[in-house]
matplotlib code that plots the C-alpha trace (Angstrom):
import matplotlib.pyplot as plt

x = [-102.5, -101.6, -101.6, -101.6, -100.0, -97.1, -97.3, -98.1, -97.5, -94.3, -96.5, -98.0, -101.9, -103.9, -107.0, -109.2, -112.4, -114.4, -117.8, -119.7, -122.6, -124.2, -127.0, -129.7, -128.5, -125.5, -122.9, -121.0, -118.3, -116.1, -113.2, -111.2, -108.3, -105.6, -102.7, -99.1, -95.8, -93.1, -90.0, -92.2, -94.4, -91.3, -92.4, -96.5, -98.1, -101.7, -103.3, -106.5, -108.0, -110.8, -113.0, -115.5, -117.3, -120.1, -121.9, -124.4, -126.1, -127.0, -128.7, -126.5, -123.3, -122.0, -119.9, -117.9, -115.8, -114.1, -111.2, -109.1, -106.5, -104.1, -103.1, -100.5, -100.6, -96.9, -95.5, -92.1, -90.8, -87.8, -86.8, -88.0, -89.7, -90.5, -94.3, -96.1, -99.4, -100.9, -103.8, -105.6, -108.3, -110.1, -112.7, -114.4, -116.9, -118.8, -120.5, -121.8, -119.0, -116.3, -115.3, -112.2, -110.8, -108.2, -106.3, -104.1, -102.0, -101.4, -98.7, -95.3, -95.8, -95.5, -93.3, -90.8, -88.8, -85.3, -85.3, -85.5, -82.3, -78.6, -77.3, -76.2, -77.6, -80.6, -81.0, -82.7, -86.1, -87.3, -90.7, -93.1, -96.1, -98.7, -98.1, -101.0, -102.5, -105.3, -107.2, -109.2, -111.5, -113.6, -116.1, -118.2, -120.9, -122.1, -124.9, -124.3, -122.7, -119.4, -117.7, -114.6, -112.6, -109.7, -107.9, -105.0, -103.5, -100.6, -98.8, -96.8, -94.5, -93.6, -89.7, -88.6, -85.8, -84.4, -83.9, -81.7, -84.2, -84.4, -88.1, -90.7, -93.7, -95.0, -97.9, -100.0, -102.4, -104.7, -106.9, -109.2, -112.2, -114.9, -117.8, -120.4, -121.5, -124.6, -126.0, -125.0, -122.7, -119.7, -117.2, -114.4, -111.7, -108.5, -106.2, -103.1, -101.6, -98.3, -96.5, -94.0, -91.3, -91.1, -88.8, -90.0, -92.5, -90.4, -88.2, -86.3, -86.0, -87.7, -84.9, -86.7, -88.8, -92.6, -94.2, -93.7, -96.5, -98.2, -101.7, -103.5, -106.9, -109.4, -112.6, -115.0, -118.6, -120.5, -123.2]
y = [-17.4, -20.7, -23.8, -27.0, -25.1, -23.2, -19.5, -18.7, -14.9, -14.5, -14.1, -11.1, -10.5, -12.3, -11.0, -14.0, -14.8, -17.2, -18.4, -21.9, -23.2, -26.3, -28.4, -30.2, -33.3, -33.0, -31.9, -28.5, -26.4, -23.8, -21.5, -19.8, -17.1, -15.8, -13.4, -15.5, -14.6, -17.2, -18.0, -21.8, -20.5, -19.6, -16.0, -16.4, -14.0, -15.5, -18.8, -19.6, -23.2, -24.7, -27.6, -29.9, -32.8, -34.6, -34.6, -36.2, -37.0, -40.4, -39.5, -38.0, -38.9, -36.6, -37.9, -35.5, -36.7, -34.6, -33.0, -29.6, -28.1, -25.4, -22.7, -20.5, -17.9, -17.1, -19.7, -21.1, -17.1, -17.9, -21.2, -22.3, -25.9, -25.7, -25.6, -25.1, -26.2, -29.0, -31.7, -33.6, -35.7, -35.9, -37.8, -36.6, -37.5, -35.7, -36.9, -34.8, -31.9, -33.9, -34.0, -36.3, -35.6, -37.5, -35.7, -37.5, -35.6, -37.0, -34.1, -33.4, -31.5, -27.8, -28.8, -30.8, -33.3, -34.3, -32.0, -28.9, -29.2, -29.2, -32.8, -34.8, -33.5, -35.7, -39.1, -38.5, -39.0, -39.0, -36.9, -36.3, -37.6, -39.4, -37.0, -37.5, -35.1, -36.2, -33.5, -34.0, -31.3, -30.5, -27.6, -27.0, -24.1, -22.6, -20.1, -16.3, -17.0, -18.6, -21.7, -23.2, -25.3, -27.7, -29.5, -31.6, -32.4, -35.1, -34.2, -37.1, -36.0, -38.8, -39.6, -36.2, -37.9, -38.4, -34.8, -34.9, -34.0, -36.1, -35.7, -36.8, -35.6, -33.3, -32.5, -29.2, -28.0, -25.2, -24.1, -21.3, -19.3, -17.9, -15.2, -14.4, -10.6, -10.7, -13.1, -11.1, -13.7, -11.4, -13.9, -13.2, -15.7, -15.9, -19.2, -20.6, -22.3, -24.1, -27.2, -29.8, -29.1, -25.4, -25.6, -28.3, -26.5, -23.7, -22.0, -18.7, -16.0, -17.6, -18.4, -19.2, -21.4, -21.3, -23.0, -21.4, -21.3, -17.7, -16.2, -15.8, -13.2, -13.7, -11.7, -13.8, -13.1, -15.6, -14.2]
z = [75.1, 76.6, 74.2, 76.3, 79.2, 76.9, 76.0, 72.4, 73.0, 74.6, 77.9, 76.4, 75.6, 73.2, 71.2, 70.4, 68.4, 66.6, 65.6, 65.6, 63.4, 64.9, 63.0, 64.9, 63.3, 65.5, 63.0, 63.7, 62.1, 63.5, 63.3, 66.3, 65.8, 68.1, 67.5, 68.5, 68.9, 69.1, 67.0, 67.0, 64.2, 61.7, 60.8, 61.5, 63.6, 63.8, 64.5, 62.6, 63.7, 61.4, 62.9, 62.4, 63.9, 65.4, 68.7, 70.2, 73.8, 75.3, 78.5, 80.9, 78.5, 75.7, 72.5, 70.6, 67.5, 65.0, 63.4, 63.9, 61.6, 63.0, 60.5, 60.7, 57.8, 56.8, 58.4, 56.9, 56.1, 58.5, 57.9, 54.5, 54.5, 58.3, 58.4, 61.9, 60.5, 62.1, 61.9, 64.7, 64.9, 68.4, 70.4, 73.7, 76.2, 78.9, 81.9, 84.7, 85.5, 83.6, 80.2, 78.9, 75.3, 73.4, 70.5, 67.8, 65.2, 61.6, 61.1, 62.5, 65.5, 64.7, 62.1, 64.1, 61.6, 61.0, 57.6, 59.9, 61.4, 60.1, 58.4, 60.6, 63.8, 64.0, 62.3, 58.7, 58.3, 61.9, 62.2, 65.3, 63.3, 65.8, 68.9, 71.2, 73.9, 76.5, 78.3, 81.5, 82.7, 85.6, 85.9, 88.7, 88.6, 91.8, 92.4, 91.7, 88.0, 89.7, 88.7, 89.5, 86.3, 87.0, 84.2, 83.8, 80.1, 78.9, 75.8, 73.9, 71.3, 69.0, 68.9, 70.4, 72.2, 69.0, 68.7, 71.5, 74.5, 77.6, 77.8, 75.1, 77.2, 79.9, 82.1, 82.1, 84.5, 85.5, 88.4, 88.0, 88.8, 86.5, 87.2, 84.9, 85.6, 86.4, 84.1, 81.2, 79.5, 80.2, 82.0, 84.0, 84.8, 86.8, 86.9, 87.7, 84.5, 84.6, 82.9, 84.6, 81.8, 81.4, 78.4, 76.4, 74.0, 73.5, 70.7, 70.5, 72.8, 75.8, 77.6, 81.0, 78.9, 77.8, 80.6, 83.8, 86.2, 86.1, 86.5, 83.4, 83.3, 80.6, 79.6, 77.3, 75.7, 73.6, 71.4]

ax = plt.figure().add_subplot(projection="3d")
ax.plot(x, y, z, "-o")
ax.set_aspect("equal")
plt.show()
């Protein structure tokens, strides 16, 4: 499981699923879930995303606005007071094969704030609220159930340099191909995913970093 380029399962497999409810008015609600495995989540082994918003089309242009809450049951077990949960708002647009989506966080970035560190190691009162992410994705379908997907994202983590890091942002990228098996809705995907800063979004025993460039295989089905 890769989130914005970084592994959330220590480069191990993930089992994921969710559901969506969309009203004819354009409003929608949904839930998505995945196993996770990284010290970043502070004792949690499950991610549960809850989201809702509104979609509308204006000719060939599509608009999507909403909110998403990333919930990690059990977070805070290892280091009390450090909560990995996140809350973001987003706005996105689609046109032809392109989609562009912007996320803004109203909570600390996976619990990153000065209270999570030993006194004196980080200036007091420093948090990471206001972090931002921009997602550009291009999808090109072809005959026979094939499609090519390209993605580039930019993550800016607010105040990160005050925690002693030299960088406060990074790029992630993906280039992949998907195949719909016989038009059945079972889609097999293969992609190359990586980041510009291999260790920025990593906590614990991932000594080589969580953003290494690697191939990722997926099998999905929508019912």
